[in-house]
Backbone as a printed PyTorch tensor [residue, N CA C, xyz], in Angstrom:
tensor([[[238.3880,  37.6930, 102.9840],
         [239.5370,  37.6770, 104.3940],
         [240.2770,  36.6620, 104.1000]],

        [[241.2410,  36.5300, 104.8870],
         [242.4030,  35.3110, 104.8520],
         [241.7090,  33.9940, 105.6740]],

        [[242.3190,  32.7950, 105.5050],
         [241.9180,  31.4730, 105.9590],
         [242.3570,  31.5310, 107.6610]],

        [[241.4920,  30.6550, 108.4610],
         [241.8610,  30.3820, 109.4150],
         [243.4030,  29.8140, 109.6640]],

        [[244.3200,  30.0830, 110.6490],
         [245.3270,  29.5690, 110.7850],
         [245.3700,  28.3150, 111.3160]],

        [[246.3090,  27.2850, 111.2360],
         [246.2100,  25.8190, 111.8570],
         [246.0190,  25.8960, 113.0980]],

        [[246.8600,  27.0710, 113.9720],
         [246.9670,  26.9310, 115.5120],
         [245.3410,  27.3750, 115.9240]],

        [[244.8340,  28.2910, 115.2580],
         [243.2780,  28.7220, 115.4180],
         [242.7140,  27.3590, 115.6310]],

        [[242.5690,  26.4490, 114.6380],
         [241.7440,  25.3500, 114.7410],
         [242.1420,  24.3720, 115.9700]],

        [[243.4420,  24.2370, 116.0090],
         [243.9620,  23.2100, 116.9620],
         [243.3000,  23.8020, 118.3300]],

        [[243.7030,  25.0040, 118.6200],
         [243.4570,  25.5080, 119.8890],
         [241.6850,  25.5860, 120.2610]],

        [[241.2090,  25.7220, 118.7580],
         [239.4390,  25.7220, 119.0050],
         [239.3050,  24.4480, 119.5480]],

        [[239.7030,  23.4370, 118.9940],
         [238.9730,  21.9480, 119.3840],
         [239.7670,  21.7850, 120.8640]],

        [[240.9970,  21.9940, 121.0200],
         [241.4660,  21.6800, 122.5230],
         [240.6830,  22.4650, 123.6880]],

        [[240.0960,  23.4790, 122.9360],
         [239.3980,  24.5020, 124.0980],
         [237.8850,  23.5410, 124.9210]],

        [[237.7900,  22.5800, 123.8660],
         [236.5060,  21.6360, 124.0140],
         [236.8580,  20.5510, 125.4430]],

        [[238.0520,  20.2450, 125.4090],
         [238.6570,  19.1150, 126.2940],
         [238.1700,  19.1950, 127.9900]],

        [[238.2140,  20.4890, 128.1730],
         [237.8320,  20.4540, 130.0440],
         [235.9960,  20.3030, 129.8080]],

        [[235.1670,  20.6720, 128.6990],
         [233.7610,  20.3590, 129.1460],
         [233.6810,  19.2430, 128.5450]],

        [[234.3880,  18.4410, 127.6960],
         [234.1660,  16.9640, 127.6190],
         [234.5440,  16.0710, 128.8180]],

        [[235.4910,  16.7160, 129.3700],
         [235.9760,  15.8870, 130.5280],
         [234.9770,  16.0120, 131.8310]],

        [[234.5550,  17.3450, 132.0630],
         [233.5930,  17.5470, 132.9460],
         [232.1970,  16.4940, 132.4890]],

        [[231.6220,  16.5830, 131.2810],
         [230.5080,  15.7220, 130.7910],
         [230.7870,  14.5650, 131.0520]],

        [[232.1240,  13.8870, 130.7090],
         [232.1220,  12.4450, 130.9860],
         [232.2480,  12.1940, 132.5590]],

        [[232.9210,  12.8290, 133.2400],
         [233.1650,  12.6270, 134.8610],
         [231.4410,  12.6730, 135.2770]],

        [[230.6550,  13.5670, 134.9380],
         [229.1710,  13.6540, 135.3240],
         [228.3940,  12.7110, 135.0620]],

        [[228.5290,  12.1570, 133.5500],
         [227.9480,  10.9840, 133.2450],
         [228.2280,   9.5530, 133.8380]],

        [[229.7190,   9.3920, 133.9000],
         [230.0560,   8.1420, 134.3960],
         [230.2640,   7.9970, 135.9380]],

        [[230.6810,   8.9000, 136.3280],
         [230.9830,   8.7330, 137.8190],
         [229.7700,   8.8900, 138.7050]],

        [[229.8040,   8.4720, 139.8500],
         [228.9740,   8.4350, 140.9070],
         [228.2940,   9.9100, 141.0760]],

        [[227.0430,   9.8800, 141.5390],
         [226.4130,  11.2400, 141.4500],
         [226.7330,  12.0590, 142.4200]],

        [[227.4390,  11.5760, 143.6160],
         [228.3140,  12.4990, 144.6350],
         [228.9530,  13.4480, 143.7830]],

        [[229.6990,  13.5030, 142.9900],
         [230.5990,  14.3290, 142.5390],
         [229.9140,  15.2510, 141.3740]],

        [[228.7160,  15.1020, 141.1780],
         [228.0290,  15.9820, 140.2930],
         [227.9920,  17.3680, 140.6540]],

        [[227.5320,  17.5680, 141.6430],
         [227.6950,  19.0750, 141.8910],
         [228.7430,  19.9490, 141.8660]],

        [[230.0050,  19.5560, 142.0460],
         [231.1490,  20.2760, 142.0870],
         [231.4110,  20.2040, 140.2620]],

        [[231.1660,  19.2240, 139.7260],
         [231.6070,  19.0280, 138.5130],
         [230.4170,  19.9570, 137.2690]],

        [[229.4700,  20.0390, 137.9580],
         [228.5670,  20.7650, 137.3180],
         [228.8110,  22.3250, 137.3710]],

        [[229.4590,  22.7690, 138.3770],
         [229.4720,  24.1870, 138.9410],
         [230.8800,  24.2640, 137.8450]],

        [[231.7500,  23.4710, 137.9100],
         [232.9220,  23.5550, 137.0610],
         [232.3310,  23.4240, 135.4420]],

        [[231.6990,  22.6560, 135.0550],
         [230.9970,  22.9500, 133.4100],
         [230.4430,  23.9930, 133.3310]],

        [[229.6090,  24.4610, 134.2620],
         [228.8500,  25.7380, 133.8790],
         [230.0800,  27.0830, 134.1080]],

        [[230.7280,  27.0600, 134.8960],
         [231.8480,  28.1300, 134.8500],
         [232.7370,  28.1840, 133.4760]],

        [[233.0790,  26.7420, 133.0680],
         [233.7660,  26.5580, 131.7280],
         [233.1340,  27.3410, 130.7230]],

        [[231.7490,  26.7670, 130.6570],
         [230.7180,  27.2580, 129.5620],
         [230.6970,  28.8570, 129.5150]],

        [[230.4540,  29.2010, 130.5050],
         [230.4110,  30.7040, 130.5060],
         [231.8460,  31.2340, 129.9070]],

        [[232.9700,  30.8910, 130.3430],
         [234.2350,  31.2240, 129.7260],
         [234.4340,  31.0610, 128.2960]],

        [[233.9730,  30.0240, 127.7390],
         [233.9760,  29.6220, 126.2530],
         [233.0170,  30.4940, 125.6940]],

        [[231.7710,  30.6480, 126.1400],
         [230.7510,  31.6320, 125.4750],
         [231.4230,  32.9760, 125.5530]],

        [[232.0350,  33.6370, 126.3670],
         [232.6870,  35.0440, 126.4250],
         [233.7740,  34.8430, 125.3980]],

        [[234.3460,  33.8870, 125.2100],
         [235.5280,  34.1090, 124.2420],
         [235.0560,  33.8400, 122.9720]],

        [[233.9000,  33.0910, 122.5420],
         [233.2690,  33.2800, 121.4620],
         [232.9060,  34.6280, 120.9270]],

        [[232.4020,  35.5640, 121.9400],
         [232.3730,  36.9090, 121.6230],
         [233.5690,  37.6860, 121.4230]],

        [[234.5250,  37.2870, 122.1830],
         [236.0000,  38.0620, 122.1100],
         [236.4130,  37.8720, 120.7480]],

        [[236.0390,  36.7770, 119.8500],
         [236.4320,  36.8400, 118.2910],
         [236.3170,  37.9230, 117.7250]],

        [[234.8060,  38.4460, 118.1500],
         [234.2490,  39.6950, 117.0130],
         [235.1960,  40.8910, 117.5950]],

        [[235.4420,  41.0770, 119.1340],
         [236.1550,  42.3500, 119.5200],
         [237.2570,  42.2790, 118.5510]],

        [[237.8860,  41.0410, 118.4110],
         [239.4180,  41.5370, 117.9270],
         [239.1740,  41.3600, 116.1180]],

        [[238.2360,  41.0230, 115.6580],
         [238.1400,  41.3080, 114.6010],
         [237.7770,  42.5840, 114.4290]],

        [[236.9340,  43.2680, 115.1950],
         [236.4760,  45.0500, 115.0940],
         [237.9940,  45.4430, 115.4080]],

        [[238.8400,  45.3290, 116.3310],
         [239.7510,  46.2300, 116.7590],
         [241.1090,  45.8210, 115.7630]],

        [[241.0680,  44.8320, 114.7850],
         [242.0730,  44.4420, 113.9690],
         [242.4190,  45.5130, 113.1540]],

        [[241.3240,  46.3460, 112.7980],
         [241.5100,  47.2420, 111.7360],
         [242.0930,  48.5870, 112.1950]],

        [[242.9680,  49.3060, 111.8560],
         [243.2810,  50.5220, 112.5480],
         [242.3620,  51.7020, 112.5030]],

        [[241.4790,  51.6380, 111.6630],
         [240.6610,  52.7960, 111.5580],
         [239.4730,  52.2070, 112.3820]],

        [[239.4160,  51.6180, 113.5540],
         [238.3100,  51.1330, 114.2360],
         [237.2000,  52.4660, 114.6660]],

        [[237.9810,  53.4850, 114.9940],
         [237.0320,  54.6940, 115.2660],
         [237.3420,  55.8460, 114.4250]],

        [[237.1030,  55.7250, 113.2800],
         [237.1920,  56.5510, 112.1250],
         [236.6350,  58.1490, 112.6210]],

        [[236.9160,  59.3030, 111.8630],
         [236.5130,  60.5680, 112.2670],
         [234.9840,  60.8790, 112.2410]],

        [[234.5870,  59.9690, 111.3980],
         [232.6940,  60.1670, 111.2470],
         [232.0000,  59.1830, 112.0670]],

        [[232.7740,  58.6250, 112.9420],
         [232.1180,  57.4450, 113.8220],
         [232.4090,  56.3600, 113.2320]],

        [[231.7000,  55.0790, 114.4240],
         [232.1170,  53.8350, 114.1670],
         [231.1390,  53.2990, 113.1260]],

        [[231.9570,  52.7490, 112.2930],
         [230.9840,  51.7860, 110.9670],
         [230.0360,  50.9470, 111.3690]],

        [[228.9110,  50.8030, 110.8690],
         [227.9920,  49.5360, 110.9550],
         [228.3780,  48.2450, 111.3930]],

        [[229.3480,  47.5160, 110.4060],
         [230.0370,  46.2050, 110.9700],
         [230.9260,  46.4050, 112.3020]],

        [[231.5230,  47.5520, 112.0800],
         [232.4930,  47.4480, 113.4800],
         [231.3370,  47.6450, 114.9550]],

        [[230.4280,  48.3970, 114.6720],
         [229.3470,  48.4890, 115.6620],
         [228.7540,  46.9480, 115.9680]],

        [[228.2360,  46.2490, 115.0510],
         [227.8480,  44.9730, 114.9940],
         [228.8840,  44.2790, 115.5180]],

        [[230.2050,  44.3190, 115.2410],
         [231.1430,  43.2570, 115.8150],
         [231.3370,  43.5690, 117.2020]],

        [[231.3780,  44.7210, 117.7350],
         [231.5310,  45.0350, 119.4500],
         [230.4750,  44.7560, 119.9650]],

        [[228.9980,  44.9810, 119.3090],
         [227.8040,  44.2840, 120.0990],
         [228.0150,  43.1500, 120.3200]],

        [[228.2880,  41.9400, 119.0950],
         [228.0790,  40.8800, 119.3350],
         [229.2320,  40.2490, 120.3000]],

        [[230.4820,  40.8720, 120.3740],
         [231.6990,  40.6080, 121.1190],
         [231.1960,  40.6970, 122.7370]],

        [[230.1840,  41.4590, 123.0010],
         [230.0690,  41.6910, 124.4580],
         [228.8790,  41.0520, 124.7920]],

        [[227.9490,  40.9130, 124.1150],
         [226.6070,  40.1560, 124.5220],
         [227.1180,  38.6400, 124.9810]],

        [[227.6480,  37.7620, 124.3160],
         [227.9910,  36.3930, 124.9220],
         [228.6220,  36.4700, 126.3910]],

        [[229.4390,  37.3740, 126.5940],
         [229.8300,  37.4460, 127.7440],
         [228.8380,  37.6490, 128.8980]],

        [[228.1600,  38.5490, 128.4560],
         [226.6350,  38.7950, 129.4950],
         [226.0910,  37.5340, 129.4630]],

        [[225.8010,  36.9440, 128.4490],
         [225.0130,  35.6390, 128.9050],
         [225.9180,  34.7580, 129.6690]],

        [[226.8240,  34.6420, 129.4380],
         [227.5810,  33.7280, 130.3300],
         [227.4860,  34.0180, 131.7880]],

        [[227.7430,  35.5520, 132.0340],
         [227.6790,  35.9840, 133.3180],
         [226.2030,  35.5620, 134.2640]],

        [[225.0850,  36.0500, 133.0630],
         [223.9960,  35.6940, 133.7370],
         [224.1010,  34.0330, 133.9560]],

        [[224.3010,  33.3430, 133.2940],
         [224.4150,  31.8050, 133.6340],
         [225.1150,  31.4910, 134.8880]],

        [[226.2320,  32.0830, 134.8350],
         [226.9800,  31.6250, 136.1770],
         [225.8650,  32.3910, 137.5440]],

        [[225.5320,  33.7790, 137.4590],
         [224.6910,  34.0910, 138.3800],
         [223.6590,  33.2940, 138.5380]],

        [[222.9320,  32.4490, 137.5700],
         [221.5250,  31.6400, 137.9740],
         [222.0910,  30.4610, 138.7460]],

        [[223.5380,  30.0640, 138.0170],
         [223.9180,  28.6150, 138.7260],
         [224.1540,  28.8570, 140.3130]],

        [[224.3620,  30.0210, 140.6350],
         [224.5390,  30.1850, 142.2070],
         [223.3240,  29.9740, 143.0560]],

        [[222.1210,  30.0500, 142.3810],
         [220.6950,  29.9960, 142.7460],
         [220.2270,  28.3640, 142.3960]],

        [[220.4400,  28.0090, 141.1870],
         [220.1570,  26.4810, 140.8670],
         [221.2210,  26.4810, 139.3690]],

        [[222.0140,  25.1660, 139.8120],
         [222.9880,  24.8000, 138.6990],
         [222.4580,  24.5060, 137.2700]],

        [[221.2800,  23.7710, 137.3960],
         [220.4270,  23.5660, 136.3040],
         [220.0480,  24.9850, 135.2250]],

        [[219.5240,  25.7100, 135.9480],
         [219.2500,  27.0710, 135.4430],
         [220.3470,  27.5680, 134.4800]],

        [[221.4880,  27.6150, 135.4070],
         [222.8100,  28.2430, 134.6000],
         [222.9930,  27.3900, 133.4750]],

        [[223.0610,  26.2320, 133.4650],
         [223.4380,  25.1040, 132.1040],
         [222.2020,  25.6860, 131.0380]],

        [[220.8100,  25.8880, 131.5270],
         [219.9180,  26.1880, 130.4840],
         [220.1200,  27.3570, 129.7850]],

        [[220.6180,  28.3260, 130.4700],
         [220.8450,  29.8060, 130.0010],
         [222.4080,  29.6830, 129.0230]],

        [[222.8620,  28.7420, 129.3990],
         [224.4100,  28.4340, 128.4430],
         [223.8490,  27.9820, 127.2820]],

        [[223.0950,  27.0000, 127.2250],
         [222.3290,  26.3050, 126.1550],
         [221.7600,  27.2930, 125.1700]],

        [[221.2030,  28.1480, 125.7710],
         [220.5670,  29.0190, 124.8980],
         [221.5350,  30.2350, 124.4960]],

        [[222.3000,  30.4210, 125.2700],
         [222.9760,  31.4370, 124.9960],
         [224.1840,  31.0840, 123.5720]],

        [[224.7840,  29.5800, 123.8580],
         [225.3460,  29.0640, 122.6360],
         [224.5120,  29.1120, 121.4130]],

        [[223.3660,  28.6200, 121.5160],
         [222.4350,  28.7710, 120.5380],
         [222.5200,  29.9040, 119.7680]],

        [[222.1300,  31.1330, 120.4330],
         [221.9280,  32.5800, 119.9710],
         [223.3330,  32.8840, 119.5820]],

        [[224.3730,  32.6120, 120.0750],
         [225.6950,  33.0960, 119.3160],
         [225.7560,  32.2510, 118.0480]],

        [[225.5350,  31.1340, 118.1080],
         [225.5270,  30.3580, 116.6380],
         [224.6390,  30.8180, 115.3680]],

        [[223.6750,  31.4810, 115.9280],
         [222.6330,  32.2340, 115.0870],
         [223.2480,  33.4980, 114.3930]],

        [[223.4920,  34.2310, 115.6060],
         [224.3900,  35.5310, 115.3890],
         [225.5950,  35.4200, 114.4450]],

        [[226.2570,  34.5660, 114.8210],
         [227.6600,  34.1720, 113.8550],
         [227.4070,  34.0000, 112.3850]],

        [[226.1630,  33.0450, 112.3120],
         [225.8500,  32.5830, 110.7320],
         [225.4250,  33.7240, 110.3340]],

        [[224.5360,  34.8660, 111.0910],
         [224.2080,  35.8310, 109.9220],
         [225.6610,  36.7730, 109.7430]],

        [[226.4410,  37.1680, 110.6390],
         [227.7060,  37.3560, 110.3470],
         [228.6650,  37.1160, 108.9060]],

        [[228.6160,  35.6400, 109.2480],
         [229.0550,  35.0440, 108.3930],
         [228.7940,  35.3380, 106.8050]],

        [[227.3100,  35.1340, 106.8050],
         [226.6320,  35.2260, 105.3640],
         [226.9100,  36.8350, 104.9410]],

        [[227.1250,  37.6710, 105.5450],
         [227.4550,  38.8270, 105.3170],
         [229.1020,  38.8880, 104.9970]],

        [[229.8420,  38.0340, 105.2320],
         [231.1510,  37.8590, 104.7530],
         [232.0740,  38.6980, 105.7270]],

        [[231.7830,  38.7870, 106.8020],
         [232.0530,  39.3340, 108.0350],
         [233.1360,  38.6500, 108.8610]],

        [[233.2400,  37.2020, 108.3730],
         [234.0440,  36.2870, 109.2970],
         [235.0780,  35.4520, 108.0850]],

        [[236.1810,  35.2730, 108.7320],
         [237.1970,  34.5500, 107.7950],
         [236.5110,  33.0140, 107.4350]],

        [[237.4970,  32.7590, 106.2810],
         [236.8500,  31.4680, 105.7210],
         [237.3690,  30.1790, 106.8660]],

        [[236.5170,  29.5250, 106.6530],
         [236.3730,  28.3170, 107.4510],
         [235.9990,  28.4690, 108.9960]],

        [[235.8620,  29.8180, 109.5140],
         [235.2730,  29.9290, 110.7560],
         [234.3090,  29.2640, 110.9630]],

        [[233.0140,  29.6080, 110.1290],
         [231.9620,  28.9700, 110.7010],
         [231.9900,  27.4830, 110.8140]],

        [[232.3080,  26.8580, 109.9210],
         [232.6310,  25.4140, 110.0830],
         [233.0270,  24.9740, 111.3160]],

        [[234.3310,  25.6260, 111.7890],
         [234.8870,  25.5580, 112.9430],
         [233.9540,  25.8040, 114.1160]],

        [[233.4670,  26.8400, 113.9280],
         [232.3220,  27.4400, 115.2540],
         [231.2210,  26.4050, 115.1890]],

        [[230.6180,  25.9430, 114.2820],
         [229.5690,  25.1290, 114.0910],
         [229.7940,  23.7830, 115.0020]],

        [[231.1890,  23.1860, 114.7370],
         [231.5730,  22.2400, 115.2240],
         [231.8380,  22.3430, 116.9360]],

        [[232.3280,  23.3390, 117.1020],
         [232.6950,  23.7200, 118.4480],
         [231.6050,  24.1870, 119.4670]],

        [[230.5050,  25.0600, 118.5570],
         [229.4070,  24.8830, 119.3990],
         [228.2330,  23.7670, 119.6130]],

        [[228.2620,  23.0500, 118.3370],
         [227.4760,  21.9900, 118.5110],
         [227.9940,  20.7880, 119.8680]],

        [[229.1720,  20.7280, 119.7820],
         [229.8580,  19.4970, 120.5390],
         [229.5510,  20.1050, 122.0640]],

        [[229.8520,  21.6440, 122.2990],
         [229.4810,  22.0720, 123.5340],
         [228.0440,  22.0360, 123.8480]],

        [[227.0810,  22.3270, 122.8790],
         [225.7950,  21.7620, 123.1660],
         [225.4660,  20.5590, 123.6110]],

        [[226.0460,  19.4360, 122.9450],
         [225.8630,  18.0770, 123.1460],
         [226.5450,  18.0800, 124.7210]],

        [[227.4370,  18.3870, 125.1350],
         [228.3210,  18.1990, 126.5120],
         [226.9460,  18.8440, 127.3680]],

        [[226.2300,  19.9780, 127.1210],
         [225.4210,  20.3000, 127.8330],
         [224.1800,  19.6660, 128.1030]],

        [[223.8610,  18.9870, 126.9870],
         [222.4200,  18.3850, 126.7890],
         [222.6450,  17.0080, 127.5240]],

        [[224.1480,  16.5310, 127.8580],
         [224.3340,  15.2240, 128.2090],
         [224.4420,  15.5070, 129.7730]],

        [[224.9950,  16.4430, 129.9300],
         [225.1620,  17.1040, 131.6720],
         [223.4680,  16.9880, 132.1220]],

        [[222.7680,  17.8000, 131.4030],
         [221.4530,  18.0640, 131.8670],
         [220.7110,  16.5680, 131.7880]],

        [[220.9620,  15.7570, 130.8370],
         [220.0840,  14.2510, 131.3590],
         [220.8320,  13.7000, 132.2610]],

        [[222.3630,  13.6910, 132.4810],
         [222.7410,  13.0400, 133.7280],
         [222.3870,  13.7020, 135.0050]],

        [[221.7000,  14.7560, 134.9110],
         [221.4690,  15.5280, 136.3440],
         [219.8970,  15.2310, 136.4900]],

        [[219.3660,  15.0240, 135.6980],
         [217.6260,  14.6820, 135.4040],
         [217.7140,  13.4330, 135.9390]],

        [[218.8540,  12.3460, 136.1110],
         [218.6950,  10.9610, 136.3890],
         [218.7040,   9.9440, 135.5330]],

        [[219.2450,  10.4780, 134.2170],
         [219.2300,   9.5460, 132.9750],
         [220.5920,   9.0560, 132.7010]],

        [[221.4930,   8.7070, 133.6340],
         [222.7970,   8.1970, 133.6440],
         [222.7590,   6.9500, 132.9200]],

        [[223.7430,   6.5750, 132.1480],
         [223.8280,   5.0200, 131.6780],
         [224.1240,   3.9390, 133.0010]],

        [[223.5470,   3.1340, 133.0100],
         [223.7360,   2.2620, 134.2070],
         [223.4860,   2.5490, 135.4560]],

        [[222.7020,   3.3760, 135.5990],
         [222.2230,   3.7090, 137.1210],
         [220.5230,   4.0500, 137.1270]]])
């Protein structure tokens, strides 16, 4: 497979900025802002998770023979499945957050972890471009650190408070 373009790397890293911003605001601002910022962080986390899955849809659809006469190939089926599951998990996290924001946050933490494991398995089978897993591990790990920092702040473990 071909290498990742520089623009893909830059935009993947830039996609973390809203989550990092929400995290810093939750951790360092007074707790009165936390509910709205938590809603924004969970919403953006769900969007990020959906996008992680969309990469697999894009790879499956890239091939002109996506639906060959004999049916879908195993790799294409796996990519299409992996493409939809993260979006569903993100939606479940958003729904859970309407009842309790931290429940939504916990679902996103699990969803990002599960997506990382599934992507690693796909990468080991050679189904991902060179450099993809390194970038994804960085993005997913930083997102998870943000979610854990938000969780800690919401549970009363803020610096200086």
